[in-house]
Residue, then its C-alpha position, 0 to 999 in steps of 0.5 A: m912892251t907894246p909899240g905905243d910904250r916903244q915909240a911914245g915920245r920919239s920922232k920918225n928917225g928914232g931920235r927925240a923930236h925936238g919943239k915939235r911933239p911927234k905924232p901922236v901914236r894910237d896904241e890899241a890895247r890903252n884904247v881898248a881900255y878907255d873904250l871899256l871904261r867909258a862904256v861902264d861910266e856912259r852905259d852902265a856896261y858890265a867889264n866882265l861881259l863886254m872886255p872878251t867882245l872888244l879884244r875880239e873886235r880889236g883883234l887883240a891876242g897875247r901881251d895886247a889883251a893881256l895889256a888892256t885887260e889889266l889897264a881896264y880893270g886895274t883902273l876900275r878896282g883902283l879908282g877911288t885911290y886912284d881919283e884922291i891922288i888926281a885931286a891932290c894934283s889938280d886944280r879942280p876935283p875929280e867930279e869936275i874934270d869931264p868924264p872922258l878926260l878923267d878915264a884917260i888920266r886914271i888909266g894913266v895914274h894906274q900906269l905910273l903907279k900899278t904897273r911895270v910901263p916905264p913912268h916917261a911912257a906911262v906919261s906919253a902914251t897917256v897923252d897920245l891917247v887923249r890927243l887922238r880921243i879928246g883934244v890937244g888941250a885936254s893933253k895938255f891938261a893930263n900932261a900935267i897931271l900926271r907929270k905931278v903923279a909920277t912924283r911920287d910911288f904909291h906908298q908915298w902917295l898914301p899918307i898924303v891922301a889918305p887919313s891916318f888910321e889912328d884917327d879914321p881907320i875906316g877911311h884910311l883902309a877905304v882910300a888905300h885899297s880902294h873901297p867905298r867907305w860904306i862898303t868897308s865898314a859892312l866887310r869889317d863888321a863881317v870879319g868881326g871887327d879885325a883891321e888886319e883882316t879887314a885890310a887883307l880882305l881888301a887887298a884880295d879884292n884888288e887881286r886879278p882872280g884866277v880860272t876855276l873849271v868846274a868838271w860837270p860829273g856823268r859829263s867830263t872829270v877833272g882829269e880830262l881837265v888837267d890833260g888840258g892844261a888845268v891843275p886839279a882844285r883844292y877843294s871841290p872835287y869836280a874843280a880845277y884851276l887854269p893857270e893861262g889860257d883861254p878855257a874854251s881851248i880845252e874840249a870839254v868847256s868848248q863842247g859844254r861838259a865843263a864851264v867856268q865856275d868859282e869854287a865856292s859856288q861849287l861847294v855851297a850846291l855840293a853841302l846842299t847834296r850832303v845833308p841827310v834826308e830821311g824818306s823820299d829825295r827826289l826832287w830838288l829845286d834851285m829857286c833863283a837859277g840864273p845863269g846856271g853854274k850851280a844848276g849845271l852841277l845840281d842837275a848833273l848830280a842829280i841825274q846820277d843818283g836818279r834824281h830830278l832838279l827843277a830850275s827857276d828864274q824870274r827872267f827868261h835870258r837867264a832861265r835860257l842860260v840855265w837851260k844850256a848849262t843843264r842836261r835834264a833839268g826842268v827849266v820855268t821863268a817864274d818869281g821864285t817869291e810867287p812860286a809856280w810849284r806846290a808847297s812841300a813838293f822838293d826834298r832840296v831847296l837852294v836860293d842863290a838869292p840876289c844880293t849886293g855881289l860884296g863877295a865878287l869885287r874880284r870879278r866885277p871890279e866896276a860893282r864896288w862903285r855902282r851899288s849903295p848902302e841904300s840898296v841894302p834894306e830892299l835887296a834884304a826884304l826880298q832875300r826874307r820873302l825868298l828864303g820863306s818861299a823856299l822853305d814852303a816849297a820845301r817838304p817837312g824834313g826837307v832841306v834849304a840851303y840860303v846862299t849870297c855872293s856878298p858877307h854883309l851881315a845884313e844880307t846874310q846872318a841877319v836874314v836867316g835869323d829874322v826868318a827863323k825867329r818868324r817859323s817854328d818849323v825851322e832848324i838851323l843846321d851847322a854848314p862847316a860840318f858838311l865842307d870838312e875839307v874846307d877851312h877857315l869857314g868860321d865856327g858855325p853854324y853858317a859858313q863864309f868862303w873868303p878870297h883872302h883865306h880860300g881864294t873864292d868869292a865870298m860866299f855865304l852858306a846856311l843850311l836849314r832843315k824845314g820840321s813836320 
């Protein structure tokens, strides 16, 4: 319990104030959560990038930092459901509530319905936040709504605010698990239409993800990460899970010899290196390499075997991050659809295509509210161009890995199938066969990781061999 929780609703002498409400208490953890939500709304800030900065600037650590993070990320994940509940408790819809006030109320609703903060403390602390940051009149409005919300728990609210599953299964799942309807529908299609699995996937999106580290071979080892407090990972031979603490507290991470990287991200890069190729195997290409996670691993593997990686990204600042993550790779700033390299030059090519990011909603809680279905066709068109360019870059007999951090069928199977149909020099390989250590990847030829099965991002992998 934070100082704000302890002091909310009490007078200076420790008893309940009579008549006049005590002076509001500034709770820095809640203020950080509030400022992050406002930054996401006002300037499209990325929560995972801004939160560490806010915590450092405000001097928050330990329980206070954990509370601020939970309030901010939890509110962003649950925003869709919370707005339905707020609408049921207000005389005006959420879109007509002043955005700064709405964000504060959302934080209060999250505390009431999804945390162990006592209801009276959740209400009082949120009202204090509104009084200090917005005004007395707004605090009265927030107090009235939150007291109504507090009359039921989360599971009691759902039948009131969500459509019945029998009448509208997509609408029910969307409200119950706080995903936009179009994303809920797309994810249901991606898992084959099974309602129970869709619900499990949506629920996994709302879980706080763990931290996975990668020990770049030749630079660090999993054993070194384990000595620093991590535990060996389930699948990747280069991965370890960090149960708690700051990754930078591990020497290999702070020295740039290891990094944070999702396990599925490691495995799709590793799968590319496992496909046998005849003849030359000297030159590799990572065509959309920023910010450098997969490039870092590929570079380390290439160095061990006397090979060379060229890594490219269209944006300079992302290419610079790739340069920092690699040791010997050549790094260029170039548009993959307008290659800066010769055709048929590479033995292995990775194209980690820009996508909706629906596979990483656990890590980027605000992303589900930013994307729209209108973005999918534009992205799919770009993905087709990039995959075609990657195939052009591969030599005859070479291998291309097409990867997206999205399970959306329009960005995955449809892209690969369409490109393969248009070309006579493409063979789609059985991707799961090159990841024997991983179950539940699908029946092939594609491999699909899932947060509810693997504890990873929902990464998609297709492996293609270029014919002669």
